C-alpha positions as CSV (number, residue, x, y, z in Angstrom):
1,M,48.1,-42.4,7.7
2,T,50.8,-40.0,5.9
3,I,50.3,-39.1,2.4
4,K,52.9,-37.4,0.3
5,L,52.9,-35.2,-2.2
6,S,55.4,-32.9,-3.8
7,R,54.6,-29.2,-3.6
8,D,53.7,-28.9,-7.3
9,Q,51.0,-31.8,-6.6
10,A,49.6,-30.2,-3.1
11,F,49.4,-27.1,-4.9
12,V,47.0,-28.3,-8.3
13,L,45.1,-30.3,-5.6
14,S,44.4,-27.3,-3.3
15,D,43.3,-25.5,-5.7
16,W,41.1,-28.2,-7.4
17,L,39.8,-28.8,-3.9
18,Y,39.1,-25.2,-3.1
19,E,36.8,-24.6,-6.6
20,V,35.1,-27.8,-5.9
21,M,34.4,-27.0,-2.2
22,M,33.6,-23.5,-2.7
23,R,30.8,-24.8,-4.7
24,S,28.9,-27.4,-3.0
25,D,26.5,-28.5,-5.8
26,K,29.5,-29.3,-8.3
27,L,31.2,-31.1,-4.7
28,S,28.2,-33.5,-4.5
29,A,28.0,-34.1,-8.1
30,I,31.7,-35.1,-8.2
31,V,31.3,-36.7,-4.6
32,P,27.6,-37.7,-4.1
33,D,28.9,-39.6,-0.9
34,K,28.9,-36.9,1.6
35,A,31.0,-39.1,4.2
36,V,33.8,-38.9,2.0
37,W,33.4,-35.3,2.6
38,S,35.3,-35.4,5.8
39,A,38.3,-36.5,4.1
40,I,38.5,-34.1,1.4
41,Y,37.7,-31.5,4.6
42,A,40.9,-33.3,6.3
43,I,42.9,-33.2,3.3
44,S,42.1,-29.4,2.3
45,G,42.9,-28.0,5.8
46,P,46.1,-28.8,6.2
47,L,47.3,-27.5,2.4
48,E,45.5,-24.3,2.6
49,T,47.4,-23.7,5.9
50,T,50.8,-25.1,4.6
51,L,51.2,-24.2,0.9
52,P,52.7,-20.4,1.3
53,E,51.9,-20.2,-2.9
54,I,47.7,-19.8,-2.6
55,F,49.0,-16.4,-0.4
56,M,51.6,-14.8,-3.6
57,P,50.7,-12.3,-6.2
58,N,51.7,-14.8,-9.2
59,Y,49.1,-17.0,-8.1
60,A,47.8,-17.9,-11.7
61,E,51.4,-18.1,-13.5
62,R,53.0,-20.3,-10.7
63,L,49.6,-22.6,-10.4
64,E,50.0,-23.2,-14.8
65,Q,53.4,-23.8,-14.0
66,A,53.0,-26.5,-11.2
67,R,50.3,-28.5,-13.6
68,R,52.7,-28.3,-16.9
69,C,55.5,-29.8,-15.0
70,L,53.2,-32.8,-12.7
71,I,51.4,-33.4,-16.6
72,A,55.1,-33.1,-18.0
73,D,56.4,-35.8,-15.4
74,M,53.4,-37.8,-16.0
75,V,52.8,-38.6,-19.7
76,G,56.2,-36.2,-21.5
77,D,55.8,-33.2,-23.1
78,E,54.7,-34.1,-25.9
79,E,50.9,-35.6,-25.2
80,E,47.8,-35.0,-22.6
81,P,47.0,-38.0,-20.5
82,E,44.2,-39.8,-22.1
83,F,42.0,-39.7,-18.9
84,G,41.6,-35.2,-19.4
85,E,43.4,-32.4,-18.4
86,P,43.4,-31.8,-15.1
87,G,41.8,-28.7,-13.9
């Protein structure tokens, strides 16, 4: 199976997965079915190894810019998504 993501999507997803996975209690609260964790780990590994942004000194600024671009593309600059702010 192939999943295609933009660089911004991959970057934001990678950050979110890292945050969730580094706190196992947080992962189990969000995804109680441990069988799903296999897919989560399968996605996070390639993201971590193919995104040079995660090693750059201006990581936080790049991440914030990627988030802003994705939100603007999804709903426009004037409003936030109804389901909440990403991150």
